[in-house]
N, C-alpha and C positions, 0 to 999 in steps of 0.2 A: 709381771706388769707389761713387758714388751708385747706379749700375745694380746693383751687387752687393747693396747694402743693400736695394734695392727688391725684388729676387728673394727674399732671405731673409725680409724682413718679410711680403711677400705670401704666401709659402709657409707661414710660421708661422700667419698668420691663417686661411688656407684649411684647414690641417691640423686645426684645432679642430673643423671640421664635416666630417670625412673618415671617417665611420664606414662608408660604403658600400665593400664589398669584392667584387671579381670573382674568385671562386675559381679559375677556369680559368687565370689567370695564375700561380698557384702550381704548376702542372704543368710550367712552363718555367723555365729558368735565369735568373738576374738579370744574367748577362753577355751582351752583344750584340755582334755583329761586323758592321761596316757598310762599305759602299762607296757613294760619292757622286760621280757625274759633276757637274761644276760649269761654269757659264758666267760668267766674270768680266766685269763691266762694262768697256766700252772706255774707254781712257784719255781724259782731257780735254786738249784742246789750246787754248792761248792764244797767238795769233800776236803777236809784237812788231813785226815789220816783214817786208816782202817779199811776193812774189806766188805762189811755188811752193807747191802744196797737198800736205799730208800727210794721206792718208786713214787713218782709225782704225777698228779692228774689235774686237768682243768676243773673248775668249779662252777656249777650252775647257781644262779641267784636271780634277783629281780629288782626292778625299780618302778615305783609308781610316782606320778607327778601331776602337777597343774601348771600350765603355761599360758602366757598372754602375748598376743601379737600386736605389734605396732605397724601401721600402714599395711594392713592385712591384705588388701586387694592389689597392691602394687607388685610389679615384677620382683623388686627387691624389698624385703621386709626385715623386721627385727623382732626376735622373740626372746622372752626370758620367763623365769618361773621358779618353782621349787620342787625338788624331787626327794623322795624318801628311799634310801638305798640300804640293802642288806649286804654288808661287807664280809667277804670270806676271810678265813684265817688259815686253815689247813685242809688239805685233801691229799693224803698219801697212804701208801700201804707198804708192808714189808713181810718177809718170810725169814724165820730162823730155822737153821738146821736142827735135826733131832739130836745131834751131838752137842749142841749148845744149850739144850734145855733138859729137864729131867725126863726120864723114860715115860712117865705118866702122860706127857704131852705129845710124844712122838712127832716132834717138830711143832712149829707154831706160826700161824699167819694172823695178821691183824690189819685193819684199816682204821686210820685216824682222820676224822673229818669234823670240822667245827667252823662256825661263823662267829665273827667278832662282835658286831653290834649293828644296830640300825643307826643311820647317819643321814643328815640333810645335805643336799648339794644345791647350788644356785647357778644354773646355766645361762649364758648369754650367747645367742647365735644370730648371725646374718644368714638370710635365706634368699635363694634365687629360685624362681619357678618359671616354667614354660609350658604351654598347652600341648597336649597330645591329641585330644579331641574335645568335644564339648563337655564331657564329664570326667576327664582325666588330665592331671597336670603332673609333670615331672618336677621334682624339687631337690635342691642341694643345700645343706646347712653346714656351716663351719663356725666355730667359736670356742669358748672356754667354759669350764665349769669350776666353781669354787666349792671345796669341801671344808666344812668347819668342824674340827674335833673339839668337843667340849673339854675333855681331859685326855691326858696320855693314857693309852690302854695297854694292858698286859694280857697275855693269853698263854696257856700252857696245856699240854696233854702228856700224861705219864702212863706207861703201861708196866704193870708189875705182875709177875707170875708167882703163884702160891703153891707150894708143895705141902699138902696137909700131912703126908706121911712122916715128914721130918720137921714139920712146923716151921717152914722157911719161906720167906718172901724175898724175891729178887726184883729190883727195879731194872728192867732191861732196856727201856726206851723212854725218851722224853724229847718234846719240842718246847722251846721257850721263845716267846715273841713279844715285841713292843712296837707301838706306833712311833712316828716321829715326834720330836720335841715341839716343833712349831704347830700351832693349832690350825692354821689356814694352809690348805693344800690346793693346788691348781692342776687341772688337766686340760688337754685339748680335745675337742669333739669334732668328728666328721660324720656326716650322714647323707644318704641319698635314698630317694624312694618316690612314692606316688601319692597324690591326692585323688581320692575317688569321691565324686559328687553323687549323693543319693537323695532321695526325696525329703527325708526328715533330718538327716545329719550328713556330715562329711567326715570321711576317714582319711587319715594320713598314716601310711605305713612305710617305715624307713629302716634300712640297714645302718646300724650305728657302730662307730669305732671310737673308743676312748683311750687316749694315751696320757698316762700320768707323768708329771714332771719329777716326781720323787716316789720312792717306794712306800707302799701302804704299811707293810709289816717288815721288820727285820729281826732276825734271831738266829738260833742255832738248834741243831738236833744232835742227839747222842744215843749210841748203843753201848751198853756196858753190862757187867756182871754175867757174861756168857761163860759157859763151862769150858769151851775150847777157844773160840775166836777172840782176838784182841779187841779192845774198845774201838769204836768208830765215832768220829765227830765231824760236823760240817756246818756251813751256814745255810739258812733257809730264808729266802727273801720273796715276799709277795709284792709284785709291782703295782697292782691295781688296774692294769690294762685289761680291757675287755671288748668283746663284740656283742651286739644285741640286735633284736628286731623289735622296734617300737611300734605301737599302735595307738594313735591319738584320735579322739573323737571330738568333733565340733558340732554342736546342735544348731538346728535351724532357728532363726529368729522368729518370734511370733509376729504375725502381721497385725498392725493396728487397725481396729475397726473404725470405719468412717462414721462420724456422728451424723444422725439425721437432722436436717434443718427443720 
């Protein structure tokens, strides 16, 4: 809640000296339609015991949204909207030595990657813009985003090896994850980029950074039932932090036809 108050207080203070207006923005609608490819930070791994290594990777995802601008043409403005996000759960890989699996495998390599679910978020941003030339404007946005989880989610991936020769199945790896108990989560948003004015529409392209105030997923991973190596266990935490490149399109307003007298 403190972050929300800071955005509101900062915007109220800035708006008092917000007489500068860029008329060109009045030619375009206040509704924007965005697509943002996202790279989520790789999960953090804390090993409790064991020697088998789990390699972790960043995860590609996306976000689509609709936003609305208040005081659109002013140097300082406010925007909000709704986004649909695809949230990642796991992106990791591992290798098992041939001594730890049956001879028919001659070692074993596997990648585990999964996405949790689609989720809605509701951003609120204060925006500052300044002209570069007649058809380009630099902009900076800062604010918060609210994520609402309808229910607590669970996710798991299990890898089992089957030896048909002796009719044996060994569960050698598993990741088990849950989201937080509270349904409402908040993150901070920072972005900077350009408005590009074109004939029939205006494009805003920004580099975006999202910092979550609490972890998106928390859980653990385990290796076991290996022929030689001892079991391995550790914590697997997905923060929800990401960077992205957003592209937002604003369409030009239709000109009203003058009625003939």
